BAMITOR-975093 format. One record per residue (C-alpha): residue number from 0; x negated, y, z negated. Coordinates in Angstrom, 3 decimals. Layout:
% BAMITOR-975093
num / c1 / c2 / c3
NUM / X / Y / Z
...
This chain:
% BAMITOR-975093
num / c1 / c2 / c3
0 / 1.760 / -50.356 / 15.177
1 / 4.536 / -47.800 / 15.303
2 / 3.623 / -44.280 / 16.319
3 / 5.449 / -41.292 / 14.968
4 / 6.437 / -38.578 / 17.393
5 / 6.956 / -35.042 / 16.234
6 / 9.877 / -33.196 / 17.749
7 / 10.051 / -29.409 / 17.493
8 / 12.644 / -28.064 / 15.108
9 / 15.653 / -26.288 / 16.692
10 / 15.008 / -23.389 / 14.309
11 / 11.634 / -22.779 / 15.958
12 / 13.353 / -21.219 / 18.960
13 / 15.363 / -18.970 / 16.649
14 / 12.159 / -17.688 / 15.083
15 / 10.449 / -17.166 / 18.436
16 / 13.211 / -15.067 / 20.023
17 / 12.862 / -11.927 / 17.800
18 / 9.072 / -11.985 / 18.041
19 / 9.145 / -12.410 / 21.819
20 / 11.742 / -9.634 / 22.174
21 / 9.669 / -7.230 / 20.063
22 / 6.542 / -8.047 / 22.068
23 / 8.409 / -7.480 / 25.351
24 / 9.835 / -4.134 / 24.248
25 / 6.488 / -2.946 / 22.911
26 / 4.774 / -3.900 / 26.168
27 / 7.305 / -2.498 / 28.642
28 / 8.876 / 0.463 / 26.820
29 / 5.944 / 2.158 / 25.096
30 / 4.231 / 3.897 / 27.998
31 / 2.791 / 6.994 / 26.279
32 / 0.415 / 7.321 / 23.360
33 / 2.006 / 10.542 / 22.061
34 / 5.619 / 11.727 / 21.655
35 / 6.983 / 14.432 / 23.992
36 / 7.049 / 16.953 / 21.134
37 / 4.611 / 17.135 / 18.205
38 / 5.929 / 15.795 / 14.874
39 / 4.161 / 18.554 / 12.946
40 / 2.111 / 21.699 / 13.391
41 / -1.074 / 19.798 / 12.623
42 / -0.302 / 17.202 / 15.280
43 / 0.253 / 19.936 / 17.851
44 / -3.402 / 20.874 / 17.552
45 / -4.779 / 17.413 / 16.811
46 / -8.513 / 17.302 / 16.108
47 / -8.734 / 13.619 / 15.133
48 / -12.159 / 12.093 / 15.354
49 / -12.947 / 9.053 / 17.465
50 / -12.491 / 5.728 / 15.683
51 / -16.136 / 4.921 / 14.944
52 / -16.939 / 8.518 / 14.075
53 / -13.908 / 8.536 / 11.808
54 / -15.074 / 5.423 / 9.987
55 / -18.418 / 7.073 / 9.306
56 / -16.655 / 10.121 / 7.886
57 / -14.459 / 7.908 / 5.704
58 / -17.428 / 6.086 / 4.208
59 / -19.051 / 9.423 / 3.307
60 / -15.824 / 10.827 / 1.844
61 / -16.065 / 10.314 / -1.936
62 / -12.386 / 10.975 / -2.651
63 / -11.264 / 8.571 / 0.068
64 / -13.609 / 5.804 / -1.109
65 / -12.308 / 6.077 / -4.678
66 / -8.697 / 6.017 / -3.493
67 / -9.304 / 3.112 / -1.110
68 / -11.064 / 0.970 / -3.728
69 / -8.526 / 1.663 / -6.496
70 / -5.395 / 1.386 / -4.378
71 / -6.855 / -1.573 / -2.486
72 / -7.409 / -3.243 / -5.838
73 / -3.785 / -2.555 / -6.681
74 / -2.697 / -4.214 / -3.444
75 / -4.848 / -7.227 / -4.306
76 / -3.401 / -7.480 / -7.817
77 / 0.175 / -7.259 / -6.563
78 / -0.484 / -9.856 / -3.868
79 / -1.912 / -12.224 / -6.493
80 / 0.995 / -11.491 / -8.847
81 / 3.558 / -12.365 / -6.191
82 / 1.762 / -15.551 / -5.175
83 / 1.108 / -16.835 / -8.717
84 / 4.316 / -15.736 / -10.465
85 / 6.022 / -19.128 / -10.316
86 / 2.926 / -21.003 / -11.532
87 / 2.429 / -18.593 / -14.449
88 / 6.025 / -18.853 / -15.663
89 / 6.711 / -22.544 / -15.167
90 / 4.085 / -23.679 / -17.701
91 / 6.089 / -22.019 / -20.490
92 / 9.397 / -23.599 / -19.555
93 / 10.837 / -20.983 / -17.206
94 / 12.664 / -22.409 / -14.216
95 / 11.793 / -21.843 / -10.592
96 / 15.099 / -20.020 / -10.164
97 / 14.163 / -17.549 / -12.895
98 / 10.733 / -17.006 / -11.330
99 / 12.466 / -16.297 / -8.024
100 / 14.785 / -13.823 / -9.763
101 / 11.796 / -12.012 / -11.288
102 / 10.172 / -11.825 / -7.851
103 / 13.362 / -10.439 / -6.318
104 / 13.694 / -7.805 / -9.050
105 / 10.033 / -6.941 / -8.571
106 / 10.590 / -6.175 / -4.882
107 / 14.062 / -4.616 / -5.150
108 / 13.089 / -2.117 / -7.832
109 / 9.887 / -1.403 / -5.920
110 / 11.862 / -0.365 / -2.850
111 / 14.128 / 1.810 / -5.004
112 / 11.166 / 3.458 / -6.700
113 / 9.422 / 4.132 / -3.393
114 / 12.571 / 5.821 / -2.061
115 / 13.073 / 8.054 / -5.103
116 / 9.423 / 8.989 / -5.549
117 / 9.016 / 9.595 / -1.818
118 / 11.873 / 12.117 / -1.841
119 / 10.414 / 13.839 / -4.910
120 / 6.896 / 14.107 / -3.498
121 / 8.202 / 15.275 / -0.130
122 / 9.794 / 18.269 / -1.853
123 / 7.062 / 19.073 / -4.380
124 / 3.856 / 17.882 / -2.629
125 / 2.552 / 16.543 / -5.963
126 / 0.724 / 13.618 / -4.358
127 / -2.156 / 13.328 / -6.812
128 / -0.040 / 13.725 / -9.931
129 / 2.511 / 11.159 / -8.749
130 / -0.018 / 8.471 / -7.897
131 / -1.973 / 8.921 / -11.131
132 / 1.123 / 8.702 / -13.321
133 / 2.396 / 5.741 / -11.296
134 / -0.887 / 3.864 / -11.651
135 / -0.979 / 4.440 / -15.421
136 / 2.582 / 3.194 / -15.933
137 / 1.864 / 0.199 / -13.709
138 / -1.102 / -0.697 / -15.923
139 / 1.070 / -0.505 / -19.040
140 / 3.616 / -2.970 / -17.675
141 / 0.898 / -5.183 / -16.216
142 / -0.526 / -5.547 / -19.735
143 / 2.985 / -6.207 / -21.050
144 / 3.505 / -8.979 / -18.482
145 / 0.155 / -10.572 / -19.341
146 / 1.242 / -10.842 / -22.989
147 / 4.945 / -11.677 / -22.703
148 / 4.479 / -14.261 / -19.923
149 / 2.640 / -16.482 / -22.454
150 / 5.692 / -16.637 / -24.734
151 / 8.724 / -18.900 / -24.433
152 / 12.351 / -17.776 / -24.335
153 / 11.688 / -14.178 / -23.249
154 / 13.791 / -14.150 / -20.098
155 / 15.311 / -10.703 / -20.591
156 / 11.967 / -9.124 / -21.478
157 / 10.225 / -10.734 / -18.498
158 / 12.958 / -9.695 / -16.080
159 / 12.769 / -6.114 / -17.380
160 / 8.975 / -6.011 / -17.181
161 / 8.923 / -7.379 / -13.623
162 / 11.522 / -4.795 / -12.597
163 / 9.561 / -1.891 / -14.093
164 / 6.286 / -3.246 / -12.734
165 / 7.732 / -3.188 / -9.237
166 / 9.404 / 0.177 / -9.821
167 / 6.172 / 1.969 / -10.676
168 / 3.742 / -0.205 / -8.703
169 / 5.425 / -0.286 / -5.312
170 / 6.567 / 3.326 / -5.528
171 / 2.998 / 4.638 / -5.283
172 / 2.250 / 2.712 / -2.069
173 / 3.671 / 5.266 / 0.436
174 / 2.271 / 8.112 / -1.652
175 / -1.179 / 6.536 / -1.560
176 / -0.974 / 6.173 / 2.240
177 / -0.023 / 9.835 / 2.575
178 / -2.767 / 10.873 / 0.176
179 / -5.331 / 8.824 / 2.110
180 / -4.459 / 10.814 / 5.223
181 / -4.549 / 14.111 / 3.338
182 / -7.992 / 13.613 / 1.815
183 / -9.553 / 12.205 / 5.020
184 / -8.260 / 14.769 / 7.551
185 / -9.237 / 15.220 / 10.420
186 / -9.827 / 11.458 / 10.668
187 / -6.932 / 9.718 / 12.421
188 / -4.045 / 8.437 / 10.321
189 / -4.379 / 4.916 / 11.716
190 / -8.003 / 4.562 / 10.665
191 / -7.462 / 6.126 / 7.235
192 / -4.424 / 4.036 / 6.297
193 / -5.546 / 0.873 / 8.062
194 / -8.884 / 0.708 / 6.277
195 / -7.101 / 0.924 / 2.921
196 / -4.966 / -2.113 / 3.768
197 / -7.944 / -4.074 / 5.092
198 / -9.836 / -3.358 / 1.889
199 / -6.741 / -4.289 / -0.127
200 / -6.484 / -7.698 / 1.546
201 / -10.183 / -8.339 / 0.949
202 / -9.840 / -7.415 / -2.718
203 / -6.706 / -9.554 / -2.909
204 / -8.623 / -12.636 / -1.808
205 / -11.308 / -11.959 / -4.408
206 / -8.757 / -11.402 / -7.184
207 / -6.818 / -14.531 / -6.226
208 / -9.985 / -16.621 / -6.168
209 / -11.113 / -15.232 / -9.519
210 / -7.766 / -15.791 / -11.251
211 / -7.360 / -19.362 / -10.038
212 / -10.960 / -20.202 / -10.942
213 / -10.459 / -19.152 / -14.567
214 / -7.465 / -21.436 / -15.140
215 / -7.948 / -24.538 / -17.302
216 / -5.813 / -27.523 / -18.250
217 / -3.331 / -26.629 / -20.972
218 / -4.411 / -28.244 / -24.245
219 / -1.321 / -27.321 / -26.284
220 / 1.947 / -29.285 / -26.075
221 / 3.476 / -28.435 / -22.725
222 / 7.043 / -27.357 / -22.010
223 / 6.243 / -27.168 / -18.331
224 / 8.944 / -27.086 / -15.691
225 / 6.399 / -27.093 / -12.872
226 / 6.917 / -29.359 / -9.904
227 / 6.088 / -33.042 / -10.228
228 / 2.400 / -33.737 / -9.842
229 / 1.415 / -30.158 / -10.714
230 / -0.668 / -30.069 / -13.896
231 / 0.298 / -27.364 / -16.411
232 / -2.461 / -24.776 / -16.520
233 / -3.363 / -22.147 / -19.077
234 / -2.971 / -18.726 / -17.452
235 / -3.732 / -16.625 / -20.539
236 / -7.251 / -15.563 / -19.565
237 / -6.422 / -14.944 / -15.860
238 / -3.412 / -12.773 / -16.784
239 / -5.455 / -10.739 / -19.255
240 / -8.125 / -10.305 / -16.587
241 / -5.492 / -9.125 / -14.095
242 / -4.235 / -6.570 / -16.628
243 / -7.806 / -5.464 / -17.313
244 / -8.546 / -4.965 / -13.622
245 / -5.346 / -2.967 / -13.166
246 / -6.280 / -0.758 / -16.126
247 / -9.817 / -0.308 / -14.792
248 / -8.580 / 0.813 / -11.352
249 / -6.122 / 3.211 / -13.000
250 / -8.795 / 4.783 / -15.196
251 / -11.173 / 5.227 / -12.259
252 / -8.441 / 6.871 / -10.185
253 / -7.347 / 9.216 / -12.966
254 / -10.864 / 10.273 / -13.951
255 / -12.707 / 10.491 / -10.644
256 / -10.168 / 11.149 / -7.879
257 / -9.827 / 14.813 / -6.939
258 / -9.150 / 16.150 / -3.471
259 / -7.661 / 19.127 / -1.622
260 / -4.729 / 18.499 / 0.701
261 / -6.652 / 19.056 / 3.923
262 / -3.937 / 18.242 / 6.407
263 / -1.396 / 20.494 / 4.686
264 / -3.936 / 23.319 / 4.688
265 / -4.589 / 22.771 / 8.391
266 / -0.880 / 22.705 / 9.224
267 / -0.289 / 25.891 / 7.229
268 / -3.054 / 27.669 / 9.139
269 / -1.855 / 26.320 / 12.488
270 / 1.734 / 27.359 / 11.809
271 / 0.565 / 30.874 / 10.977
272 / -1.426 / 31.118 / 14.199
273 / 1.531 / 29.866 / 16.238
274 / 3.906 / 32.398 / 14.683
275 / 1.445 / 35.260 / 15.183
276 / 0.509 / 34.316 / 18.730
277 / 3.581 / 33.031 / 20.589
278 / 6.605 / 32.526 / 18.335
279 / 9.177 / 32.362 / 21.093
280 / 7.623 / 29.735 / 23.343
281 / 5.810 / 27.562 / 20.826
282 / 8.697 / 25.127 / 20.402
283 / 8.913 / 24.427 / 24.133
284 / 5.283 / 23.669 / 24.915
285 / 4.848 / 19.964 / 25.738
286 / 2.801 / 17.917 / 23.289
287 / 0.368 / 16.799 / 26.008
288 / -0.394 / 20.415 / 26.936
289 / -0.974 / 21.311 / 23.311
290 / -3.381 / 18.413 / 23.003
291 / -5.211 / 19.569 / 26.131
292 / -5.529 / 23.020 / 24.589
293 / -6.746 / 21.622 / 21.258
294 / -10.296 / 22.562 / 22.199
295 / -9.375 / 26.241 / 21.909
296 / -7.453 / 25.800 / 18.653
297 / -8.925 / 26.276 / 15.205
298 / -10.934 / 23.308 / 14.010
299 / -10.635 / 21.911 / 10.537
300 / -13.745 / 21.047 / 8.594
301 / -13.859 / 20.254 / 4.888
302 / -10.321 / 21.475 / 4.369
303 / -10.971 / 24.997 / 5.652
304 / -10.026 / 26.636 / 8.941
305 / -12.857 / 27.926 / 11.078
306 / -12.697 / 29.353 / 14.561
307 / -14.079 / 27.036 / 17.237
308 / -16.972 / 28.456 / 19.268
């Protein structure tokens, strides 16, 4: 009996080198937990809660829970869309190359939209308005994709819809992360943003499982270009369900999400106290010293500034 021996691919070493280099640099070069100077006025007087205490505050924060569930659902829907795009299109005669093009347009326009919307929101601070409008437009094009993807010969329409879906869907991602930090302050940014992504991955698994479970064998004559051995499936019901979930998350966000910008309020109050107290030397105080003095700085509770005892 002949035994097969597996030899490692030469490309494996190429993949390992960047990861090993990044791990080495992160281990040997990052020696401090804070930068030498604060990135903002709020960071200069950081009052972040401990991790477990922060999680408890997040769970009791109504605005954060609504944002995390709705945006996490959006992450799950987009993850399922990216993973199932080729299978949805191939059953109606679209080639794998066209499905790859739609996926590339989806990501490329998403990056462009995130850049443009990020610059706009950075100047105007319209976080809530931007994310609500973005979610609504994403739902519109998600419904459009669910309908047009079931038709044959609609390459231009599908490419346009995928581009616009990425443009409005991906563009709200950095805004949602910033808004999660704003509505959960003084909880640490890592806990606030990280929990949203964890919830998004969990919802993504549920959405993926639900969509694939609802597929059935295609009864109509098939024009499938799917790979050999892959049965053509009917994705009509799963795509309509995906559009319905996206619309549901958008409606919940628009109707029930309201929050003050707590971190911006805290930074405005801190900047005023710095200018009134020691305007000349404030820029030269080390970040570590400012953190040590945070116990004497104003504390932020429920978006308002109150003097610490």
